N, C-alpha and C positions, 0 to 999 in steps of 0.2 A: 648489766646483769652478769653475775659471777656464777660459774658452774663448778661445784666441787664433787669429788667422788670419794666414796668410802667402801672398802671391800671388807665385809665382815664374815666371809666364808671361813669356816673352821673355828671361829670363836665360840666359847661356851658362855652361856647365860651367867651373869648379866653383862658380860663384856660387850656384846653387840650393841645393846642400847646405850651403854656408856660411851662407846666409840662414836655412834651416830650423834649423840648429844654433844660430845666434844666438838665435832666439826660443825654441827648446826649452829652452835653459839657464835661462830665467826661470820654467819650469813646475815645479810640485810633483807628487807622486804623485796620480793621479786627474784631473789637469788634461787638457784636450783641445786639440789643435792641428789646425786645419783647413788643409790645404795645397791651394791652387788652382794648377793647372799646365796647360800645353799638353798635346797628345796624345802627346808623346814623353817619355821619361825615367821611365816608370812603375816599371820595375825598380829604378832608382836610389832612389826613395822607399821602395819595399818593403825593399830592402836596408838603407837607412839606419834604418828603423823597427826592424828585427830587431836591428841592431847597437847601437842606442841605447836599448833598454829601452822601446820604444813598441809598443803593440798596435794593429793596423789594425782599427778598429771600424766603418768605413764606406768605401764606394767608389762613386763615381758617374762615369759617362762619358757626357757629352753633347757640347757644343761644347768643353768643357774637362774635365779630370779633376779630381775633388775627392776627396781622401783625408781621412778623419777618423781621427786618431791619439790614443790615450789613453796617458798616461805611466804605466808600471807602477812598482811599488815596487822598491826595491833588494834586493840579496841580504841574507839574514839568516843568521847563523852561530850554531849551538847546540853546546855541548859535552856529551858523554855523561857524565852524573853517575856512572854505575856505573864506567866506565873511569877517570874522574878519581879516584874513591875507591881503586880498585885500584892506581893509579900514584902516589897521594899528591899529586895536583895540586889547585890551587885556581884560582878564576877569575882571579886576578892572574897566573897563569902563562901566560895566553893573550893574544893580540893584543886590542886594544881593541874590534875589530869583533865579537867573540863576544858575542852579545846576552844569552845566558842558558844555564843548564844544563837538561838535559831527560833524563827517563828514556825508554825506548823507547816506551811507551804515549803519553806526552805529546807526544813528537816526531812519532809517526805521526799523531796528531790534527791537529797543526799542518801537517804535510807534505801531508795529504790535501787541503788547500785551496790548495796551491801549484801553479804551472805546472811547475816543474822541481824535482826533489829528488835530493840525493846524500847518502847515509849511509855514512860510512866508520868 
């Protein structure tokens, strides 16, 4: 796990978001980004984190605001093997991002450990 820091105190919009994004692009799943900022703009960082697959794992407000953000994993796609069999489909019929096939029981096991789940 890598920890990076970005100090955006004194930067004028949109520079803070650009700087956070620049550093965040270098991070992998599980890495941590510590954002040090002035007392304004808190909602901008919260919104950025939600929209960029980061979890807010820490927040301190003293003379500055310090956010600790952890990069989440990306989306994972699974195809229902029962439906595939009924429709005569193979893994090659799907987009490359489909990770694997799963039956309902296997999918539910995996999904129970996920933040967001959609089953169609």
